[in-house]
C-alpha angles and dihedrals in degrees: 000000000000135000124284121295128208092262095064145292125316094241133005137196127191113258100172109096120206094009125143138198115280119238095027091173090071101022122033114357121250090248090059099042098046090056094055120108118187120203122189113232118185121200143185121243113233143162117284142160114285087227090061121125093205137087118264090274088065091228110078114072120229105240099174140006131211121192133193142166115229101223112167092191095067108056088303097163094048093048092047090052091049092050093047093051093043094050092045089054090048088055091049089052089060101260121132122226136198122184125210114212119239090240089067094051124097095244096038091231109072128087119204122207110200117203128204125187110211123214094266092056093046094050092046096052094038085064094043092050092043092234114182116231132183120274102169138358113268110256097180108121114249121248120279112284119252110253089217093053092113089063091060095051095108090054095051127097124219114285093241089057096046094044107029093172136022121267112259140188105245139201135180108279119255126187091210091056101045092132088062093063127083097253112164096154126010090211094059102028091093111051118230091253091055090046094052090045090055093046092049089051089057093043092051092054103036114114123227104187145294123294126178090354094304129106111240125206144156136072091245092066091045089054093048094051093047098248088125124022098206143002121192145141117247129254110240094242145314117323098220098054140023120260117249089219109095090207091066114092096216088213091139090056091048092049091050097048097039102032117012099056116095092222086067091061092118094053126094118254120258092233096169091053091046089051092047093050103036104020134249096291094063091036092057090050093055091043090054093044091049093048091047089052092049091052091047088062091069093045090047092052093050091044091050091051090052090050092049089050089055090047093051095046095041095095091051096050106124095205094058091041091057093044092051094043111106091213092053113020091027091057098046112094113204125210117252115275094221136032099242134038092001121123133214106261140199119249094230090067086082092053098118096043090051090053093050091046089064089062088073103019105068141100091282088064090068092047092048093049090054092043092053091050088058094038093057090053092050090048094052095043095045090047089057088056092047090048091051090052091051091049089057096043093046097045095248098125094107093030120147123186111283117264087233091058092045096045118106118273113247089233090057092049092048093053099040118073101159118095131205131187114251108232091215104043095024087223126130112255132186115260130191114247111226099221130167088253091056092049088051090054092049090050090049091050094053092043088054090052092049090047092055093046088050088050090056091050090048091051090049090051088049090055090049090052088049089054092050094045102047100042092085090046092053092046092052093043095052093047095049100039112082094196090063095051096088091058097037091104091056101034105048121178088254093054093043090052092047096049096046092045090050091051091048090048091051092053091050090049092054093048093048090047092053092051098041095052089066092043093050092052090048092050092048090049089052090055090057099216114210101230137024090248092052090048093053093046092051093047090047093055093047095048094044093048091050096045091045090058093038098051101032104037095085091047091050089051095053093041101046111015112030112097093003100098105031100118116210137284110301092017105052121159117240135207109235086351089283114072121054115233116255123260127215123244114267086253091054139261096278095093090054091050088051090052092048093048094047095051096046096041096044092041092051092049094049093046091045093055091047090050094047101041112023102036096053090047092050092047094050091045090053093049091051090048091055093054114122095241132044119282093245092073111099110230130190127287093248090051092049090053092043089059090058125085125263115250090213133209090276096046094108091041091067092045092054092044092054093051095044091052088051089049087057092054093052095045110031097049104017093118088070096047119030090180092064093093089050091053090047091049093053090046093049094049086057093039094058092053094042092050092046092046095050093043092050100040112017105038136060115252108277121230109264114250134177126240129162097194144011088267123210090000089075091063092046091052091049091052093049090049091058093044091050092064090056096044094048092048090053092045092054091044103041109016103040123060094232101105095048089049092050092048090050091046095053103029113021108028115113100182110081093185093054107018095183096051111112093026095119093051090047093051094053122078126211125244127189109231092214088064091068110108087216118009105241103207148011116278126250092218142310106331133126103202138048132195132237135182109265143084105255136136117264122255093260093056122099088236091052113192094351120129115276125230089255089064091058092045090054092046091051090049091051093051091045091050092051093050094045095045094047093049094047094048094043092049091050091045094052092043091052091046090050093047095051113066116217092231120043114240090235091057091048090053093047091049091052091045092050092048090050094049093044091053089048092051092048093050093046087054092049091048093051092048090049092052091051093049093047097046092109096046128091120283091243093055092046092050092051093049092047092049091050092049094047090048090052090052094049091049091050091050091052091050093046 
């Protein structure tokens, strides 16, 4: 470290005892500041490892790091003044600072301010934040061991990894009762995640001056205006090797070797260690993702069995046999699929696609749709139980949203000048003024949202127009190109159009997603939400609504609109009076929905993993490459972390959003693609390791934050679960060919030996070619009629081209099926939800037992302290005090 620079000393320690932050009404509250006790601690600078996570004295741990570049050209004086004021106020709050000169940094430009929270600060804010700390080791016997535990041995991690610390009874920390708590070492009593959470709480509320008549405070605003370039807690060491310093926990190394490597994909996750290192908010995400992946295993197995059933029965499918038969499908001439440049075609040209359609359009489809309706209920209900167990194990039973999450956003405070008295606290609080300008901004925001949703619908219509426009081109190309003749049976014009349109749709989805993410954040900022929690909830709803429409609109089109409103030859319906509406394949539209779903789902998963794994690695590699010295030079721990990327306040938001969109694919349209859960399972096995790898190796350590649930995402999942029952019922009824086949089987079949024979001929209506206003294509030979997919009377019938009675029978059967299936699944869903309690009885009992024992421990402590304090008083007074205290304990135990 070098001598002092003009911007301030190299390292600083607080030397003002008993001081408090100025302006506590807008910075730290009076309750917090009056409890602070500052104690000057001098130290000697000495040599130490550059990978150390301690101050130069090798004793005080670095709890947080701020970095900045002193650039006089860009408001240098103003930023220097802000930093000076901010750091002085940090010192007054009791924190200790040490500044690394830019000459010692890797790039020669960056200053690093290291922050240490001494014991007095930690105990003060542990009480302010109501942090629970251990008072006694838990002596409640663990639950009965699973008799099949030996079978899960290969999937288990070592006990010291799964349970990095003993289980304790806990209580909210109190400075006046420090002897009550299990304090073996003051330096390790508060874990690093708790320490960085406390320091961030102070940083987010510390003032740095007055600008434009308003008091300014908070590290977030200093980061946004460029006063500091970064603020982050440190990792506890390198991830690829253990630290030589015995005082380092090496938890990052353990997480990397036991969790973040892909070869450990079959192992359980060390959730307690994740929670200890990253905090409960990240821990609950990985717990949910792991549980979701476990439940996907059962859905994937059932889906695979349904697919295998379709594969086995594919050769015996009567519909595809008749289509492929030269004497049946080869003799049926189909009407042209477009008005110009399209030929009459033989039904057997769709032989291969009809065979593959049976893979997904069979009796197992109905079973799997019902199964998934029950599976999603089991998943959500069992997750509630798992979440309740984690709440107990992680001391979140009495959890209330963090004060830091509920505190006002700096942006809200900057925009709101009007104050109103709080009826509860009787304190003046900022209130948003509902002006005409603000209403105008809200109107603009919602118009922007509607515009983007309209843009999605417009892009979907453009893809539909693409389908209608290029079909004739593909038909002509495949007929005229000799090199394509060998694969013409596999790659039909319909399939080629569907695949290319799906790929085009996926590209459009990705582009719109990229643009709308920025727009959604801008719109939410314009709304000026009051709290951080409100901000995240609003952004969540906007992003989910947009992505729901963006990802699922094309699937909804194929499932519920394509082929439903086409008319009939000679009286087709047209889009914009120009493009003829699309028809389904003679084997149905389900195979096309499967194609659409596969391309979008698989493409999103592949692109997501590239974006999450490869891009951060490339970015970090490039930043290291641009460093001023060669990469072989070992630079300090705070510089190593500074070179990493920031996880960001919305980091988990994007992770949840990705998984919830995937959840929609495997529930809303699963009847068309039983292999969707299998694809999701394979992706999630990779996703867990990719997320853990990037969090452990490519990102700075996030600030620890509490969370007792997955928040608003739980309600979104519940809504999608209900919607999935409806969509799958409609897919089975209107998109698959199951209901028409069943109606034919039971009501119209005439061959008792082979009930399904003749179905294809029955499902195709006859059209007289001479009835075309303008004949669309060249003929295949001498014939006067062509066939089309519908149930209409033939041209020689008195009800020419009107719907037959069979059409109405099938429609009635479809509606009846939807009503029956929905009612059955909903009844089972509600019964399952009623049967499974949200909190396991064992957890309820353990919570009550822990509360009882904790109260007992606290009152025993109070009683002992009382006896010590009253040792010099009369026996009568002591007896009265003891009786009163014991009575208070008994009453509390009764009320517990």
